[in-house]
VOGUBA-129451 format. One record per atom (N, C-alpha, C): atom name; x, y, z; residue in three letters. Coordinates in steps of 0.02 Angstrom, whole numbers, plus 50000, padded with zeros to 5 digits. Example, Ala and Ser with C-alpha at 12.3 -4.5 7.8 and 13.67 -1.06 7.14 Angstrom:
BEGIN
atom  xx  yy  zz  type
N  50660  49716  50390  Ala
CA  50615  49775  50390  Ala
C  50660  49835  50390  Ala
N  50642  49888  50354  Ser
CA  50684  49947  50357  Ser
C  50645  50002  50394  Ser
END
This chain:
BEGIN
atom  xx  yy  zz  type
N  50721  50057  49882  Met
CA  50698  49981  49889  Met
C  50629  49964  49854  Met
N  50619  49939  49817  His
CA  50553  49914  49788  His
C  50557  49819  49783  His
N  50508  49798  49828  Asp
CA  50506  49724  49826  Asp
C  50444  49712  49836  Asp
N  50402  49697  49781  Val
CA  50343  49674  49767  Val
C  50326  49606  49741  Val
N  50281  49564  49760  Lys
CA  50274  49503  49737  Lys
C  50192  49489  49745  Lys
N  50158  49489  49686  Ala
CA  50085  49497  49688  Ala
C  50061  49467  49625  Ala
N  49989  49440  49633  Leu
CA  49954  49420  49577  Leu
C  49903  49483  49563  Leu
N  49897  49494  49500  Ile
CA  49852  49550  49476  Ile
C  49794  49520  49430  Ile
N  49740  49531  49435  Ala
CA  49693  49497  49396  Ala
C  49625  49550  49402  Ala
N  49566  49526  49384  Leu
CA  49504  49561  49390  Leu
C  49491  49558  49462  Leu
N  49457  49602  49492  Lys
CA  49441  49602  49562  Lys
C  49403  49547  49582  Lys
N  49341  49525  49553  Lys
CA  49304  49485  49564  Lys
C  49332  49397  49596  Lys
N  49380  49379  49550  Pro
CA  49396  49305  49562  Pro
C  49462  49328  49630  Pro
N  49495  49386  49629  Leu
CA  49529  49384  49677  Leu
C  49492  49399  49750  Leu
N  49436  49428  49743  Glu
CA  49392  49424  49802  Glu
C  49372  49357  49829  Glu
N  49366  49320  49767  Val
CA  49345  49240  49788  Val
C  49411  49215  49835  Val
N  49458  49224  49807  Val
CA  49519  49192  49845  Val
C  49521  49221  49915  Val
N  49511  49282  49926  Ala
CA  49521  49322  49986  Ala
C  49467  49293  50040  Ala
N  49409  49267  50015  Ala
CA  49360  49244  50051  Ala
C  49376  49166  50087  Ala
N  49426  49146  50044  Arg
CA  49449  49073  50063  Arg
C  49509  49077  50115  Arg
N  49544  49128  50099  Phe
CA  49608  49138  50162  Phe
C  49617  49196  50197  Phe
N  49612  49184  50259  Thr
CA  49608  49236  50307  Thr
C  49656  49297  50284  Thr
N  49720  49269  50267  Ser
CA  49777  49305  50260  Ser
C  49776  49355  50194  Ser
N  49733  49331  50148  Ala
CA  49734  49370  50091  Ala
C  49699  49428  50082  Ala
N  49722  49482  50054  Val
CA  49702  49552  50049  Val
C  49705  49563  49971  Val
N  49650  49600  49957  Val
CA  49636  49619  49892  Val
C  49639  49694  49887  Val
N  49688  49717  49858  Cys
CA  49706  49794  49839  Cys
C  49680  49822  49772  Cys
N  49623  49863  49775  Pro
CA  49602  49877  49717  Pro
C  49643  49906  49672  Pro
N  49639  49920  49605  Leu
CA  49684  49947  49563  Leu
C  49641  49984  49516  Leu
N  49655  50015  49455  Val
CA  49615  50043  49423  Val
C  49593  49994  49366  Val
N  49539  50017  49320  Gln
CA  49526  49975  49254  Gln
C  49502  49906  49273  Gln
N  49459  49901  49338  Gly
CA  49427  49847  49354  Gly
C  49470  49779  49396  Gly
N  49542  49806  49389  Leu
CA  49591  49744  49418  Leu
C  49609  49752  49492  Leu
N  49631  49702  49523  Ala
CA  49660  49706  49598  Ala
C  49722  49674  49604  Ala
N  49743  49681  49647  Leu
CA  49820  49653  49668  Leu
C  49807  49613  49729  Leu
N  49844  49549  49739  Leu
CA  49833  49507  49788  Leu
C  49907  49504  49810  Leu
N  49930  49535  49871  Pro
CA  50000  49528  49887  Pro
C  50019  49452  49912  Pro
N  50077  49434  49889  Ile
CA  50089  49366  49897  Ile
C  50134  49364  49961  Ile
N  50100  49375  50029  Thr
CA  50157  49391  50096  Thr
C  50159  49317  50118  Thr
N  50203  49324  50159  Asp
CA  50235  49264  50193  Asp
C  50172  49231  50222  Asp
N  50125  49257  50259  Ala
CA  50076  49227  50299  Ala
C  50021  49201  50226  Ala
N  50004  49232  50188  Phe
CA  49959  49203  50132  Phe
C  49993  49140  50097  Phe
N  50066  49146  50090  Thr
CA  50109  49088  50055  Thr
C  50103  49021  50108  Thr
N  50102  49041  50172  Gln
CA  50097  48986  50229  Gln
C  50026  48949  50228  Gln
N  49971  48997  50229  Glu
CA  49905  48985  50227  Glu
C  49887  48937  50170  Glu
N  49916  48968  50105  Leu
CA  49906  48919  50043  Leu
C  49929  48858  50053  Leu
N  49989  48849  50083  Ala
CA  50017  48787  50084  Ala
C  49997  48738  50119  Ala
N  49965  48767  50189  Asp
CA  49941  48732  50243  Asp
C  49877  48708  50214  Asp
N  49826  48746  50182  Ala
CA  49760  48741  50150  Ala
C  49757  48681  50098  Ala
N  49807  48701  50058  His
CA  49804  48667  49997  His
C  49871  48632  49968  His
N  49902  48593  50010  Pro
CA  49970  48559  49998  Pro
C  49962  48531  49909  Pro
N  49914  48508  49898  Glu
CA  49914  48493  49823  Glu
C  49928  48543  49783  Glu
N  49914  48606  49799  Leu
CA  49946  48658  49740  Leu
C  50009  48665  49745  Leu
N  50043  48661  49809  Val
CA  50121  48667  49817  Val
C  50159  48613  49771  Val
N  50118  48557  49772  His
CA  50173  48493  49747  His
C  50138  48499  49665  His
N  50079  48520  49640  Val
CA  50059  48517  49574  Val
C  50107  48557  49534  Val
N  50121  48611  49554  Ser
CA  50169  48653  49507  Ser
C  50219  48692  49547  Ser
N  50280  48672  49539  Pro
CA  50341  48698  49585  Pro
C  50333  48784  49559  Pro
N  50372  48819  49599  Pro
CA  50368  48899  49570  Pro
C  50417  48895  49514  Pro
N  50395  48941  49465  Leu
CA  50421  48950  49405  Leu
C  50479  49003  49398  Leu
N  50479  49027  49442  Leu
CA  50529  49077  49457  Leu
C  50559  49078  49529  Leu
N  50626  49100  49533  Glu
CA  50654  49094  49598  Glu
C  50608  49159  49648  Glu
N  50580  49204  49634  Ser
CA  50543  49250  49663  Ser
C  50470  49236  49681  Ser
N  50449  49168  49651  Met
CA  50384  49145  49663  Met
C  50385  49095  49715  Met
N  50343  49097  49768  Ala
CA  50317  49059  49814  Ala
C  50292  48988  49788  Ala
N  50291  48934  49814  Pro
CA  50265  48871  49798  Pro
C  50190  48875  49803  Pro
N  50157  48848  49757  Gly
CA  50074  48862  49748  Gly
C  50057  48909  49720  Gly
N  50083  48972  49712  Val
CA  50059  49018  49669  Val
C  50053  49009  49597  Val
N  50096  48970  49563  Ala
CA  50090  48961  49488  Ala
C  50022  48927  49487  Ala
N  50016  48873  49528  Ala
CA  49933  48823  49525  Ala
C  49878  48874  49536  Ala
N  49888  48925  49583  Leu
CA  49836  48964  49596  Leu
C  49816  49006  49546  Leu
N  49877  49032  49520  Ala
CA  49870  49073  49456  Ala
C  49835  49047  49398  Ala
N  49849  48986  49378  Ala
CA  49825  48945  49324  Ala
C  49744  48934  49342  Ala
N  49725  48913  49401  Gln
CA  49657  48898  49427  Gln
C  49621  48969  49413  Gln
N  49650  49022  49431  Leu
CA  49607  49089  49424  Leu
C  49603  49112  49356  Leu
N  49650  49098  49317  Ser
CA  49661  49123  49248  Ser
C  49593  49083  49206  Ser
N  49558  49034  49229  Glu
CA  49503  49001  49204  Glu
C  49442  49050  49184  Glu
N  49452  49109  49238  Glu
CA  49408  49164  49245  Glu
C  49431  49214  49221  Glu
N  49484  49224  49195  Gly
CA  49515  49294  49169  Gly
C  49581  49287  49161  Gly
N  49627  49343  49129  Pro
CA  49684  49327  49145  Pro
C  49720  49351  49195  Pro
N  49777  49326  49227  Val
CA  49813  49333  49284  Val
C  49880  49350  49267  Val
N  49902  49391  49305  Ala
CA  49974  49407  49308  Ala
C  50009  49404  49369  Ala
N  50062  49362  49386  Phe
CA  50114  49372  49427  Phe
C  50167  49418  49424  Phe
N  50180  49467  49472  Ile
CA  50228  49515  49458  Ile
C  50286  49514  49513  Ile
N  50335  49532  49502  Ser
CA  50389  49528  49551  Ser
C  50446  49582  49533  Ser
N  50451  49632  49591  Thr
CA  50505  49672  49577  Thr
C  50551  49670  49631  Thr
N  50621  49668  49622  Glu
CA  50661  49668  49676  Glu
C  50709  49717  49651  Glu
N  50722  49780  49684  Phe
CA  50757  49832  49664  Phe
C  50785  49854  49736  Phe
N  50867  49856  49746  Phe
CA  50902  49881  49812  Phe
C  50947  49922  49781  Phe
N  50958  49989  49803  Gly
CA  51008  50018  49792  Gly
C  51021  50044  49721  Gly
N  50960  50050  49677  Gly
CA  50964  50060  49602  Gly
C  50978  49994  49570  Gly
N  50989  49931  49590  Thr
CA  51005  49877  49549  Thr
C  50947  49832  49563  Thr
N  50928  49782  49521  Gly
CA  50899  49737  49521  Gly
C  50850  49714  49463  Gly
N  50790  49686  49465  Gly
CA  50745  49677  49405  Gly
C  50682  49668  49425  Gly
N  50663  49650  49354  Gln
CA  50571  49621  49373  Gln
C  50566  49548  49342  Gln
N  50512  49529  49366  Asp
CA  50490  49465  49320  Asp
C  50420  49464  49315  Asp
N  50392  49441  49256  Ala
CA  50317  49450  49261  Ala
C  50289  49374  49221  Ala
N  50242  49349  49234  Leu
CA  50207  49296  49206  Leu
C  50132  49313  49186  Leu
N  50110  49289  49139  Val
CA  50032  49292  49122  Val
C  49993  49221  49106  Val
N  49941  49206  49141  Trp
CA  49896  49143  49127  Trp
C  49839  49165  49088  Trp
N  49822  49130  49049  Lys
CA  49752  49138  49018  Lys
C  49727  49076  49001  Lys
N  49668  49054  49031  Gly
CA  49633  48979  49008  Gly
C  49679  48936  49037  Gly
N  49713  48934  49097  Ser
CA  49752  48888  49151  Ser
C  49809  48892  49108  Ser
N  49839  48917  49054  Gly
CA  49903  48912  49036  Gly
C  49942  48975  49038  Gly
N  50009  48965  49030  Ile
CA  50060  49028  49030  Ile
C  50059  49049  48973  Ile
N  50041  49114  48962  Val
CA  50051  49140  48877  Val
C  50101  49197  48879  Val
N  50129  49223  48936  Phe
CA  50176  49274  48925  Phe
C  50238  49248  48990  Phe
N  50297  49264  48976  Ala
CA  50351  49258  49024  Ala
C  50404  49301  49015  Ala
N  50423  49348  49059  Leu
CA  50480  49393  49040  Leu
C  50516  49407  49099  Leu
N  50574  49408  49104  Ser
CA  50615  49437  49156  Ser
C  50681  49484  49154  Ser
N  50695  49528  49172  Asp
CA  50758  49560  49168  Asp
C  50788  49572  49238  Asp
N  50840  49608  49224  Asn
CA  50892  49610  49293  Asn
C  50949  49669  49265  Asn
N  50989  49688  49313  Glu
CA  51026  49755  49318  Glu
C  51089  49742  49251  Glu
N  51083  49685  49233  Asp
CA  51130  49665  49179  Asp
C  51083  49671  49106  Asp
N  51028  49662  49101  Asn
CA  50990  49665  49048  Asn
C  50922  49691  49058  Asn
N  50924  49756  49076  Met
CA  50868  49792  49083  Met
C  50834  49817  49022  Met
N  50761  49800  49018  Leu
CA  50710  49826  48966  Leu
C  50697  49891  48969  Leu
N  50697  49935  48926  Ala
CA  50691  50001  48923  Ala
C  50617  50029  48939  Ala
N  50594  50076  48962  Trp
CA  50535  50098  48967  Trp
C  50502  50125  48912  Trp
N  50453  50103  48899  Pro
CA  50404  50082  48930  Pro
C  50388  50002  48937  Pro
N  50425  49967  48912  Asn
CA  50419  49907  48892  Asn
C  50454  49849  48948  Asn
N  50460  49877  49002  Thr
CA  50474  49828  49063  Thr
C  50433  49764  49066  Thr
N  50457  49703  49104  Pro
CA  50425  49652  49097  Pro
C  50357  49645  49136  Pro
N  50342  49695  49181  Ile
CA  50290  49709  49219  Ile
C  50234  49748  49175  Ile
N  50251  49790  49131  Ser
CA  50217  49836  49093  Ser
C  50191  49791  49035  Ser
N  50234  49756  49008  Gln
CA  50215  49711  48953  Gln
C  50160  49664  48977  Gln
N  50167  49635  49036  Ala
CA  50122  49580  49070  Ala
C  50050  49627  49065  Ala
N  50052  49669  49102  Leu
CA  49991  49709  49117  Leu
C  49960  49729  49047  Leu
N  50002  49748  49003  Arg
CA  49964  49754  48934  Arg
C  49934  49692  48894  Arg
N  49962  49622  48927  Ala
CA  49934  49565  48904  Ala
C  49867  49544  48938  Ala
N  49858  49569  49005  Ile
CA  49793  49580  49038  Ile
C  49744  49628  49014  Ile
N  49754  49677  48984  Gly
CA  49706  49714  48964  Gly
C  49710  49790  48985  Gly
N  49767  49795  49012  Val
CA  49782  49877  49047  Val
C  49793  49922  48996  Val
N  49758  49973  48992  Gln
CA  49776  50031  48936  Gln
C  49815  50084  48976  Gln
N  49873  50098  48952  Ala
CA  49915  50153  48978  Ala
C  49891  50214  48976  Ala
N  49890  50264  49031  Asp
CA  49866  50342  49017  Asp
C  49917  50375  48985  Asp
N  49909  50416  48963  Asp
CA  49944  50464  48915  Asp
C  49995  50483  48965  Asp
N  50073  50470  48937  Gly
CA  50134  50489  48972  Gly
C  50138  50439  49016  Gly
N  50117  50386  49041  Lys
CA  50135  50329  49087  Lys
C  50135  50263  49050  Lys
N  50174  50228  49080  Asp
CA  50185  50149  49063  Asp
C  50127  50127  49109  Asp
N  50113  50053  49098  Glu
CA  50045  50029  49124  Glu
C  50081  50017  49205  Glu
N  50137  50010  49228  Phe
CA  50156  49999  49285  Phe
C  50111  50056  49326  Phe
N  50147  50118  49300  Asp
CA  50124  50178  49337  Asp
C  50044  50195  49330  Asp
N  50018  50177  49277  Thr
CA  49950  50183  49259  Thr
C  49905  50142  49319  Thr
N  49914  50084  49347  Val
CA  49877  50050  49394  Val
C  49904  50072  49461  Val
N  49961  50103  49469  Gly
CA  49983  50142  49532  Gly
C  50025  50078  49563  Gly
N  50070  50040  49525  Leu
CA  50123  49991  49568  Leu
C  50165  50039  49608  Leu
N  50179  50095  49591  Gly
CA  50232  50134  49628  Gly
C  50207  50158  49702  Gly
N  50139  50148  49710  Thr
CA  50105  50173  49776  Thr
C  50129  50144  49844  Thr
N  50148  50081  49845  His
CA  50177  50043  49900  His
C  50253  50016  49865  His
N  50299  50016  49909  Arg
CA  50364  49994  49895  Arg
C  50384  49906  49901  Arg
N  50340  49883  49933  Ser
CA  50345  49823  49974  Ser
C  50276  49776  49970  Ser
N  50287  49719  49966  Thr
CA  50221  49672  49971  Thr
C  50176  49675  50034  Thr
N  50232  49685  50095  Lys
CA  50202  49707  50153  Lys
C  50157  49776  50153  Lys
N  50185  49816  50129  Gly
CA  50153  49883  50117  Gly
C  50090  49890  50080  Gly
N  50085  49847  50018  Trp
CA  50024  49849  50001  Trp
C  49975  49805  50044  Trp
N  49993  49748  50076  Ala
CA  49941  49714  50122  Ala
C  49928  49753  50179  Ala
N  49973  49790  50213  Asn
CA  49960  49834  50265  Asn
C  49912  49890  50257  Asn
N  49919  49920  50191  Ala
CA  49882  49970  50171  Ala
C  49802  49953  50157  Ala
N  49797  49889  50143  His
CA  49729  49865  50126  His
C  49696  49811  50175  His
N  49734  49804  50223  Ala
CA  49715  49746  50261  Ala
C  49636  49755  50295  Ala
N  49612  49812  50305  Ser
CA  49541  49830  50342  Ser
C  49497  49855  50293  Ser
N  49520  49851  50223  Thr
CA  49477  49880  50171  Thr
C  49429  49818  50138  Thr
END
């Protein structure tokens, strides 16, 4: 199983978000980036604290919680932001990825078990390229930033909750 929903951006803007939401966790990655897991608790706190975000921009993907697109658009005013989603169970599933720059979406790509994109051009790796990730030799961008480290959104959040 691999089921991760997160925003990936420069670490500093995500730390600003974490300071506003008690349930937000910032998980450091490489190349100055960080990951913000979109947990159920964060989604609820976002909706409670900023109902206007939930109504301004509906989820752009089935895998995206309400309010996340509006938050990503706001964050992208300070630098590119990617929303990534993986859903793999028993070897089948897919990936979704969106990228915002300057408040607008500049990249959107999804695949599924019937239409998988070949390595190293998966939706998430392409989105990471779009926000500036440079792949290490022999790896794609997904592996370079360590997205396989934790296999769930909750796993990412729990591993970094006290850091």
